[in-house]
N, C-alpha and C positions, 0 to 999 in steps of 0.2 A: 707514343707506343713504338716508334721505330727502333729504339734501343732494345725493347723487349723482344721484338721479332728477330732482330739481328742476333741476340743471344740464343734464341730458339733455333735459328738457322745454324749457328755454330755447333749447338748440341746435336742436331740431326747429322751434320756433316762429320764431326769429329768423334763424338761418343757413339752414335748409332751407325756410323759408317755408310749412310745412305748415298745413293748416286746423286749427282747434281740435279738431274731432272726431277727426281722424287723430292729432293729438298725444296726445289723451287715450287713444286705443286703444293706441298704441305704448308709452306710459308704463305703462299698466295691464298690458300683456304683460310688460314688463321687471320691474315690481314683483312679478308672480307668480313669475317665476324667482328673484328675489332673496329672496323670502319662503321659497321652497322650500329655498334654500340659505343660510338665515340664518346670519350669522357668517362667510360666505365673502367674500373680496374678488373683484372681477371676474377678476383674474389666477388665482384658485384654481378657476375654473369652466372646465372643458375640454369637449371634444366629448362625452365619455362622460356628463358631467353634463347637458348640454343634451339629448342624445338620451333620457336617462332622464326628464327633465322633459317632453319632447314626447310620449314614450310614455304617460306618465300622463294627459296632456291628451287624447290620442287615445282611450285607454280610457274616459275620461269622456264620450266621444261627440261631440267637436267635429268639424265638417265638414271636408272637405279644403280648402275655401276658407279657413276659419278657421285651419287648420294652416299654410297657405301664408302668411297674414298674420302669424301668430305667429312663424314663422321669419324673415320679413322684418323684424319689429320687433326681434328679438334680434340679427340680423345688423347692423342699423343701430346698435344700442346698442354692440356690440363694436367696430365700425368707429370709432365715436366715441371709445371707450376707447383704441383704438390711437392716434388723433390726439392724445388727451390724455396719452399716454405711460403709461397704466395697465396695458396688456397689450401683448404682442408679436404674437400671432397671433389671428385670429378663429376661435373654435371652431365657428362655424356654416358655415365654408367647406367642410367635409368632409361636410356633411349635405345630401342631395338634397331639394329641395322636392317635395311630392306633385304628381303629374300631374293636372291639372284638365281635365275634359271641357269642351267648348265650351258656355258658359253662354248660353242664349237667354232673355232677360227676357220677362216677361209683357207683352203689348201689347193695348191696346184697339183695337177697330175704330172707324172714324169715326162709325158709328151709335151705338156705345156711349158715345163721348165726348159726342155730342149729347144722348143720354139723360141722362147725368150732369148736364150743364149745365142741361137743362130741368127737372131735379128740384128745382132751387133756387127757393125762394119769394122773388121779387123785391119783394114788398110790404113786407117787413121790412128794417130797416137792416142786420141781420146777414146777411140773404140777399144784399143788394147787395155786401157785403164778400166773402162766400163765393164768389159768382159771379166776382168780380174775381180772387180768388186762383186759382180753378180755370182761368180763361181765361188768366191770366199763366203758370201752371205749364205748361199745354199749349201756348199760343201762342208761348212763348219757350223752352220746354225747360229751365226752370230746375231746379236742385237745390233741395230744400226749404229749406236754410239760405240760399241766395241769394234765395229768395222772401221769407222772413221778415225778411231783412236789407235788402230793397230800399228805397232812399231816394226820397223825393218829388222831391228835386233831381236824381235820376238818371233820372226818368221824363219823357220829352219827347213829350207827346201830340201836339202839333201837327206835330212833325217825324217822328213815327212810329218812335221807337226808345227803348231803355233802355240805360243803362250798368250793367253787372253786375260786381261784384267777386267773383271765383270763387276756386278753390283756389290756394294760393300767392300770394294777394293780387293776382292778375292780373286786369286789367280787360278786358272785351270788350264790344262794341257789338252788340246784337241787335235786329233789326226787330220792331216791335210791330204785330201785325196789327190790322185794323179792329175785330174783335169784342172783342179784349182791350182795345184802347184805349177802346172804347165802355163796356165793363164798368167800367174804372177811372174814367172820367168820371162814370158813374152813382153810383159808390161815394163819390167825394170829398165831395159835400155831406152825406153821412150818416156820414162818418168821425168817430169820437169825438174829443173834446178830449184832447190828450196830457196824461198825468198830471203829467209834469215837462218842463222845457225840453229835456232830453236826448232826448226822444222825438218832438220836433216834426217831425223830418225822416224818421221811420219811416213808410212808406206804410201798412202793414197793422197796425192796432191792435185789441186786444180791447175789450170794452165798458167796461173800467176805464181805457182810454187807455194801455195798456202793450203792448209788442211781443208778438206771438204766439209761442208756443213751437213747436218741431218737433212735439211730441206733439199739440198742438191741430190742426195741419194734417193729421197722420196720421188723427186721429179724424174730421175733416171729410171727407176723401176716402172713408173707409170708410162713413160715414153716407150720403153722397150716392150711392155705388155701390149700397148696399143699397136705398136709396129708388128707384133706377133699375132695380132688379131684376137687377143684375149680381152674379154670385156668384163671380167670379174673385178670387183673393188679390191685391189691388192695394194700392199705396201711392202717395204723391206722386211717387215716382220713376217709377211706371208712366206718368205723363203725359209725362215726359221721354223714356222709351223710345218711347212712341207718337208723339210729336212727330217724333223722328228717323226712325222707321220710315216714317211717312206722307210725310215729305219725300222720302226716297229712293225710295219707291214712286211718288211723283209726278214723279221724274226729276231731283231736285236733285243737284248735284255732291257727291261724298263729302267733298271738301276744304272745301266751304262748310259742310256739316253739322258737320264736325270743328271748324271755327272757331266756329260758333254754340254748340256744346256745351262748348267750352273744353277739348277733349281734347289732351293732350300728343302722343300718337301716333295716327297714322291707323289703326293696328291696333285700337285701342279702338273707333273709330267703325265699323270693318268688321263688327262684330257685328250692326249694323242692316241688313246686306244680305241678311237672311233673308226676302226678299220672295217673294211667291207666283210660281209658275212662269209663269203667264199674263202677268204684268207684264213680267218680264225677257225672255220669249220675244218679246213684241210689240215691245219696245225693240230687241232684236237684229235682228229681221226688218225693222223700219222703217229701220234705219241700215246694213243689210248692202249691200255694193257689188253683189251679184248678186241683189238682191231682185226 
C-alpha cells in the first residue's frame, strides 16, 4: 500500500496545495486505516469497517477535534480513490462527524505580551534573535511554519511590510509594525553566517547557521512565558490568536483581520470576536443612531 499512500500524498501536495504538515497528518491517518485492514483494497473497505476503525480510535481516547480531522482525512482519501476509479462510493459519506463545541483559543493580554517581550535578554545575540521572532509572531500574526520559513527577501523594513507564503502556497502581504521592524533590524547584524548557500535567504537561523525548527520556537515561547511569570498553556499560535483578538478589540474590520491571517472563510476569523462586553458595548453605543 506504500505506493497508494505516496500517490495520495502527491495529490494532496500538488493538486490540493495543502501544507506539508496537513499532508503528513492526512497520510498518517490513512496509513492507520490501511494498516488496520492490511490486505484489503480500498474497494474492500466499507462504512462498517471505517466505523469500526473510528470506534477503536475513540476508545483509545482521541479528542472530538481529532476524530473530526481523522474522518476528514479518510473522506478525502476515498474521494480521491473515486476520482482514480478504484472505488465507486465513499464509505465515509454515511458517517456523521462529531459535533464540536465552539473552540476559544488561549489569548494573552497586552500586558502579558509586553512581559514576555521584556523577559528577553537583548545583550546576547540569541536574545536579539528571540525578541525578533516573538515580535514578528505577534506583530504579524504568523503561523509558526510561516515564521520559521520567512525569507530575508520577503521582509521590507523600509516599506513596513512582509510577504508571507501561507497554507496552500498562497501569498499575503502583512504590515510590519514599528516594534517588530526595530527588533528585526537589531537582529540582522547578529544573524549567524548561513551554514550553506541554500540558507542565505532564511531570516531566522540557529547558532549553527541553519533554519530553526518548529520545536525550537515552541520551546522559546514556553521558556519566555515561564520567565515572565505567565502560567497559561501557550504556544507560538497563542501569539497569532492574541494578535487577532487585540486587533478586533481595537476596532479592526473582521475582513481585514481575515486577510491578514490568511483565513479562507470569514467564519474561521469570527472565533476572535469573543471580546469583552465593555468593548463591544462601547462600540455599539458610540455608533448607535439614537445615542
